[in-house]
N, C-alpha and C positions, 0 to 999 in steps of 0.2 A: 706718300707711299712708304711702306716699310721695306727697307732694303735688307739685303743679306748682312750688311754691316751691323745693323741693329740686332739681328739674330745672333751673329757671332759675339757681339758684346754680351748678350744674355748668356750664351754658353760659357764665355770666359769669365763671367762675374762670380762664379761659384768656386768652391775648392776643387782642385783637380781630383779626378777619380770618377767612379761610377755615379751616375745621377740620372734621374728622370726629370726632364725639364718640361713643364707645361705652363704656357703663358700666352695670354691674349695681347696682341699688339695691333692696334688700328683695325679691329674687326676680324682679324685672322687668329685662330687658335693654333699655336705651334706645340707640337709634341716631339721631343727629341730624346731618344734613349742614348745617352752619352756614356761611353765606356771609359774614356780618358782623353787627355789632351796634353800636348807639349807646347813648346814655344811657337811652333810653326804650323801645327796641324791638329785636326780633330779626329778622334777615333770614336765612331758611333755605330750602332746596329740598326737604327731605324729613325726615319723622320716622317712626321705626319703633319698635315696642314688641313684646316677646315675653315670655310667661310660660309656660314649659314645666312649671312645678311645679303648675299647677292644671288641673283636668279640662276646662275649657272647656264648650262646648255639645255636646250629644249628638244633637240632631235639628234638622231645619229649622224646626220650630215655635219652639223656644227661640231659635234664631239670629234668626228674624224678630222676636221680642219685643225682643231686644237692639238690632237694627237700628232698630226703630221708636222706641225710647228715644233712640238716637243722633240720629235725625232731629229729634226735639224739642229735645234738649239742645244740639245744635250751632247753635242759632238765633243765637248771638252772632257767627257768621261773616257776612261781607257777602253771601253767597249761601246760599239755603236748600238743604239737602242732602236728597236723596231716593234711595231704593233703585232701582237700575237693573237689577241682576241678582242672583239668589240661586241658587247652584249647590247643589242638595240632596245630591248624592253626595259632594262635597268639603267641604260645609258652609262655603262661602265666599260672602261678600256684597260687592257693589260699590255704594257710594253715590257720587253725583256731584251737583254743583251743579245744581239744578233749572232755574234761569235763568242760564246762563253769561254772563259779561261778553262783549259783542260789539263788535268794531271792524272793520267791513266783513266780509271773509271770515274774519277771525281770531276764534277763540273761546278764552276762558280760563276754566278751571273747576277746582274742587277735586275730588279723588278720595280716597276712603277705602276701603281693602280690609281686610276683617275675615275672618280665617280661624279657624274653629272656636272663636271667642271667646277665643283664646289669642294671636293675632298681629294687629297692626294696622300698616298703612302708610298714611301721609297725605302727600299732595303736591298740587301745582298743575300743571295741564297747559295747554299752549298748542297749539291745533289750527289749523293753517293749511291748509285744503283737504284734510284727511285726514292730513296730516303732523304727527305729535304729538311733543312734547318736554316734559320736565319743566322748569319755570321757578321762579324764586325767588318767595317770598311774604314779606310783612312783617307781623308782629303786634306790637302794643304789649305790653309786659311783662305787664300784667294779663290780656290775652286769651291769651297764650302759657301763662301759669300755669293759666288756666281750661281750655284745651285739654289740657294735660298731665295735669291732675287728672282730667278726664273720661275720657280714654283709659286712664289707669292704672286707674281704677275699673272700667272695662268688662272689662279682662282680669284683674282681681283679684276680680271679682264683689263690689264694695263699693258 
């Protein structure tokens, strides 16, 4: 099993600063838009994982089970994640921070898009009166490892 530790090693192996990391480890393709890092944390704007070698989920009920497990297991984030939309035809689920960070009219929240249990995109959104953009997020190394281990397990059914 690829753990978050190996993904962290991959992120830390390059020169600090902006980088796009794309690497396959044990059948999973990782995509990380790295903005920077320091001794204890990772600053990134997006993480993507895809595993084309496994079957994924075959119906909405199974996808919903995976989503509910994610809701519980992502509790280490600063904002609780909840299912916002489940598209039964494409077997795609969108999870979003249940109580986003608010600063006046500005909202900031996590989003996780899960497609057929084989592909995950995780990012943070800033919404200013309906105008949305992806923004950077920072996680300490231990939480980055936990996130990558969890997401890898989801798309590898571990």
